[in-house]
C-alpha positions in Angstrom: -11.0 -7.0 -22.7 -8.1 -8.3 -20.4 -9.4 -9.1 -16.4 -6.6 -9.1 -14.1 -6.3 -10.2 -10.2 -6.2 -7.4 -7.9 -6.0 -8.8 -4.0 -6.1 -7.0 -1.5 -8.9 -4.3 -2.7 -11.1 -3.7 0.2 -7.9 -2.6 2.0 -6.9 1.1 1.7 -5.1 1.7 -1.1 -6.9 -1.0 -3.2 -9.6 0.2 -2.8 -8.4 3.8 -3.8 -6.7 1.9 -6.8 -9.4 0.1 -8.5 -12.4 2.6 -8.9 -9.2 4.7 -10.1 -7.8 2.2 -12.7 -11.5 0.8 -13.9 -12.0 4.6 -14.8 -8.9 5.4 -16.5 -8.5 1.7 -18.2 -12.0 0.6 -20.2 -10.5 -2.2 -21.8 -9.9 -4.0 -18.3 -12.0 -6.0 -15.7 -11.3 -6.4 -12.3 -11.4 -9.5 -10.1 -10.7 -8.6 -6.5 -9.9 -11.0 -4.1 -9.9 -9.9 0.0 -10.5 -11.7 3.1 -11.8 -9.2 4.8 -10.0 -9.1 7.9 -10.5 -6.3 10.2 -9.2 -4.0 7.3 -11.0 -4.5 4.9 -13.9 -3.1 4.3 -16.4 -3.7 1.2 -18.2 -0.5 2.3 -15.1 2.0 0.4 -16.5 0.1 -2.7 -19.6 1.0 -2.9 -19.6 2.9 -6.3 -18.6 -0.4 -8.1 -21.7 -2.6 -6.9 -23.3 -2.6 -10.6 -20.1 -2.3 -12.3 -19.8 -5.0 -14.9 -16.2 -4.7 -14.9 -16.0 -5.7 -11.2 -16.1 -8.8 -10.0 -15.3 -9.7 -5.8 -14.4 -12.1 -4.3 -14.0 -13.5 -0.4 -11.4 -15.6 0.1 -7.1 -16.1 1.1 -4.5 -15.5 -1.1 -3.3 -18.8 0.9 -6.0 -20.9 -0.5 -3.8 -22.8 -3.6 -6.9 -24.3 -5.0 -9.2 -21.2 -4.9 -6.1 -19.2 -7.0 -6.5 -22.4 -9.5 -9.9 -22.0 -9.8 -9.6 -18.4 -10.4 -7.2 -18.4 -12.6 -9.0 -21.0 -14.5 -12.7 -18.9 -14.5 -11.2 -15.4 -15.5 -8.2 -16.6 -17.1 -6.1 -13.5 -15.8 -3.6 -12.1 -17.6 -2.0 -10.1 -14.7 -1.9 -9.8 -11.4 -1.7 -6.6 -8.5 -1.1 -7.9 -5.9 -1.9 -5.5 -3.0 -3.2 -8.2 0.7 -0.9 -7.8 3.0 -0.5 -7.5 6.8 0.6 -4.4 7.4 0.3 -2.8 11.2 3.6 -2.5 12.5 1.9 -2.5 16.2 0.0 -5.6 15.3 3.2 -7.2 13.7 5.3 -7.0 17.2 2.3 -8.3 19.3 1.7 -11.4 16.4 4.2 -11.8 14.0 2.4 -15.1 12.7 -0.2 -13.6 11.1 2.2 -11.2 8.8 4.6 -14.2 8.4 1.4 -16.4 6.4 -0.2 -13.7 4.7 2.7 -11.5 3.6 5.1 -14.7 3.4 3.2 -17.8 2.3 0.4 -15.6 0.7 2.8 -13.8 -1.4 4.6 -17.7 -2.4 1.5 -18.9 -3.4 0.3 -16.4 -5.5 3.5 -16.4 -7.7 3.6 -19.6 -7.9 0.0 -20.1 -9.2 0.6 -17.0 -11.5 3.4 -18.6 -13.0 2.0 -22.3 -13.1 -1.1 -21.1 -15.1 0.6 -18.5 -17.9 4.2 -20.5 -18.3 5.2 -23.8 -19.7 8.3 -23.9 -18.0 11.0 -21.4 -17.1 11.9 -18.2 -19.3 8.5 -19.9 -21.2 5.7 -18.1 -21.5 2.4 -19.8 -23.0 1.4 -18.1 -26.4 -2.0 -16.1 -25.1 0.3 -14.8 -21.8 3.5 -13.3 -23.3 2.2 -10.0 -21.6 1.1 -11.3 -18.0 3.0 -9.5 -15.4 2.9 -9.6 -11.8 3.2 -6.8 -10.0 3.7 -7.2 -5.8 3.3 -4.0 -3.9 6.0 -3.2 -0.9 6.8 -0.6 1.6 10.2 1.2 2.0 10.0 -0.4 5.7 12.2 -2.8 4.1 14.8 -0.7 4.1 15.5 -0.1 7.5 16.1 3.9 8.9 17.9 6.6 8.0 19.4 9.0 9.7 18.7 12.6 9.1 20.3 12.8 5.8 20.0 10.7 2.7 17.1 8.6 0.8 16.3 5.4 -0.1 16.8 4.1 -3.5 16.4 0.9 -5.2 20.1 -0.2 -4.2 19.5 0.2 -0.8 20.5 -2.7 1.2 17.4 -4.0 3.1 17.8 -4.0 6.8 13.9 -4.7 8.4 13.9 -3.8 11.5 9.8 -5.1 12.4 8.3 -8.3 12.2 6.2 -6.4 9.5 9.1 -5.1 7.4 10.8 -8.4 7.9 7.9 -10.1 6.2 7.3 -7.6 2.9 11.3 -8.0 2.3 10.8 -11.9 2.4 7.8 -11.3 0.1 9.9 -9.1 -2.0 12.8 -11.8 -2.2 10.1 -13.8 -3.5 9.2 -12.3 -6.0 13.0 -11.3 -7.3 13.7 -15.0 -7.5 10.4 -15.6 -10.0 12.1 -13.2 -12.1 15.8 -14.9 -11.9 15.2 -18.4 -11.8 11.6 -18.8 -14.4 11.6 -15.9 -16.0 8.4 -14.4 -14.9 7.6 -11.1 -15.7 7.2 -9.2 -12.3 7.4 -5.5 -10.9 7.7 -4.5 -7.3 7.0 -0.8 -6.2 8.0 0.5 -2.6 6.0 3.5 -1.7 6.6 5.5 1.0 3.8 6.0 4.1 0.2 6.7 2.3 -2.7 8.5 3.8 -5.9 9.6 2.5 -9.6 8.5 2.4 -10.5 4.8 2.9 -7.2 4.7 5.4 -8.1 2.2 8.8 -8.8 3.6 12.1 -5.9 2.2 13.8 -3.2 4.4 11.2 -1.4 7.8 12.4 -3.4 9.9 10.6 -7.0 8.6 10.7 -6.2 8.3 14.8 -5.4 12.3 15.5 -8.2 13.3 13.5 -10.4 10.6 15.2 -9.1 11.3 18.4 -9.3 15.3 18.3 -13.0 15.6 17.8 -13.9 13.3 19.8 -11.9 15.4 22.5 -9.7 12.6 23.6 -5.5 12.5 24.0 -4.4 12.8 20.8 -1.3 10.2 21.4 1.9 10.8 19.9 4.8 7.5 19.9 8.4 9.3 22.2 9.2 12.9 21.7 7.2 12.8 18.0 10.1 13.3 16.1 10.0 10.5 13.3 9.8 11.2 10.2 8.4 9.6 7.2 7.8 11.0 3.7 4.1 11.1 3.4 2.6 10.3 -0.3 -1.5 10.6 -1.0 -2.8 7.7 -1.9 -4.1 8.6 -5.3 -0.5 9.7 -6.1 0.8 6.2 -4.9 -2.2 4.7 -7.5 -1.0 7.2 -10.3 2.2 5.6 -10.3 0.9 1.5 -9.6 -0.7 2.0 -13.4 2.3 3.5 -14.8 4.4 0.5 -13.7 2.0 -2.3 -13.9 1.6 -1.4 -17.7 5.0 0.4 -18.5 7.2 -1.0 -16.0 10.6 -3.2 -17.3 10.2 -6.8 -15.7 12.7 -8.1 -13.2 12.5 -4.2 -11.9 12.2 -2.3 -8.8 10.3 1.3 -8.4 10.3 3.2 -5.6 7.2 5.6 -5.2 7.0 8.5 -2.3 6.1 12.0 -2.1 9.1 14.2 -1.4 7.0 15.2 1.7 8.9 14.2 4.9 6.9 15.1 8.0 7.9 14.0 11.3 4.9 12.8 13.7 4.7 16.3 16.0 4.1 18.7 13.2 1.8 15.9 11.7 -0.7 16.0 14.7 0.2 19.8 14.9 -0.9 20.6 11.3 -3.9 18.6 11.7 -4.8 20.3 14.6 -4.5 23.5 12.9 -6.9 22.5 10.3 -9.2 21.5 12.6 -9.3 24.6 14.4 -9.7 26.3 11.1 -12.7 24.1 9.6 -14.1 22.3 12.7 -13.1 24.9 15.7 -14.1 24.7 19.4 -13.6 26.7 22.5 -9.8 25.0 22.9 -7.4 24.3 20.2 -7.2 20.6 19.2 -3.4 20.9 19.7 -4.0 21.1 23.5 -5.0 17.3 23.4 -1.7 16.1 22.3 -0.4 14.0 24.4 3.4 11.7 24.2 3.3 8.1 24.9 6.1 5.7 25.4 7.9 4.4 21.9 6.9 1.8 20.1 9.7 -1.0 20.2 12.0 -0.6 17.0 10.6 2.7 16.0 12.7 3.3 12.8 14.0 7.0 12.7 13.4 7.9 9.3 12.1 7.3 6.1 12.2 9.0 3.2 11.8 8.0 -0.9 13.9 9.0 -4.2 11.4 8.5 -6.8 13.6 9.8 -9.4 14.2 6.1 -10.9 10.1 6.3 -11.5 10.2 9.6 -12.5 12.8 9.9 -15.2 12.1 6.2 -16.9 8.2 6.6 -16.8 7.3 10.1 -16.1 5.8 10.2 -13.1 5.1 13.1 -10.8 2.9 13.3 -7.5 0.0 15.6 -7.6 -0.8 16.9 -3.9 1.6 18.1 -1.2 1.2 17.0 2.1 -0.6 20.6 2.8 -3.3 20.1 0.1 -3.6 16.4 0.4 -3.7 16.6 4.0 -6.4 19.1 3.6 -8.7 16.7 1.8 -8.1 13.8 3.6 -9.4 16.2 6.7 -12.5 17.0 4.9 -12.7 13.2 4.4 -12.9 12.2 7.6 -14.8 14.8 9.3 -17.8 13.6 7.2 -17.0 9.9 8.1 -16.4 10.3 11.8 -19.4 13.2 12.0 
C-alpha cells in the first residue's frame, strides 16, 4: 500500500476526486488535509467516513510543523495539491488570502516534500525514488484569448486577476523545484470545472439556485464572456492519469472542448429547468445583467491534445450531458 497526501480534498474538485481515486486505486490510502474554510465541506465526503483507507486532518498547508509531522507519520509517497483560494471576485476584494495560501502554502508544501523525499538536489532517498508532487492549477494563468486560438502548454503566462497571478506564482515555484532540485513534479492546468459539489458562489450553482428561488439571475456585462467547460469527473480522470503516468517536469492542459458563453449557460439551464422543474413562466425571464467584473477575461479555451496523445485521456461528457447531471444534483440539494 502507498499513502498519498491530498490537500484541499474537502473542496469542489478534491471531494469529487478522492472517492473516485479510492474506488479505482485499491493499493492507495489517502490522507486529506483541508483547512475547512468556507469553501470546504466535509458533507461532500460522507461516503468515506467509515473507509479505513481514508483519513482526514483539518489544517493549513502554510503550517510547516504540521506538514512535517504528517509526512513522518504517514510516510507519503506522493502529493496531489488541490488546496487553493479560487474565487476571482474574492481575490479582487481580498488578495492577501490568495497570496498566502496559493503562493506561500504551495512553497511550504513543496519544500517539506522535497526535504522528506530527497537527500540532496537530484538525489532521492531510495524508498522515495518514485515519489511525485502533482500541482493542480488553472487555465486562467494564461490570461485571455480573442475570438480564436487555444491555450497550449507553451502559451506565455499573462494573469489578469490576483487569483490567477497567485496561481501563476505557484506554478513557477513548482517548476523551479524540478529545475533546481530535480524534484519529480507535474502540473495540470484545467479549464472551468462544473458538476456536483461545487460551491454556491460559482456561476452554474448560482444560476440554478437563483432560478428556483425566483430571484434575478445575475450575468456580468453582456454575458458574452466565453469559458471552456470541463465536467469535474472528466477532470478527475485526467488528474489520475497525469499523477500516475505524467513525465516529471511536464505540464498538461485539461479542457472539455465545450466553449460556451455565460448567457448561453444561463439560457441552457433555464431551458432544462423549464422542462424538468416547470413553473408558470419560463426561468429565462429572471435573467438580468449586472455591472461587469473588473479585469474580466473575455475567453478561455484549452488545447488538451498533449494529454490526449501522450496519455490517452478523453472527456466522457459533453456540456449538454454534463449540465443535465449537474442540474439534477443541485435540484436535490436545494429542494
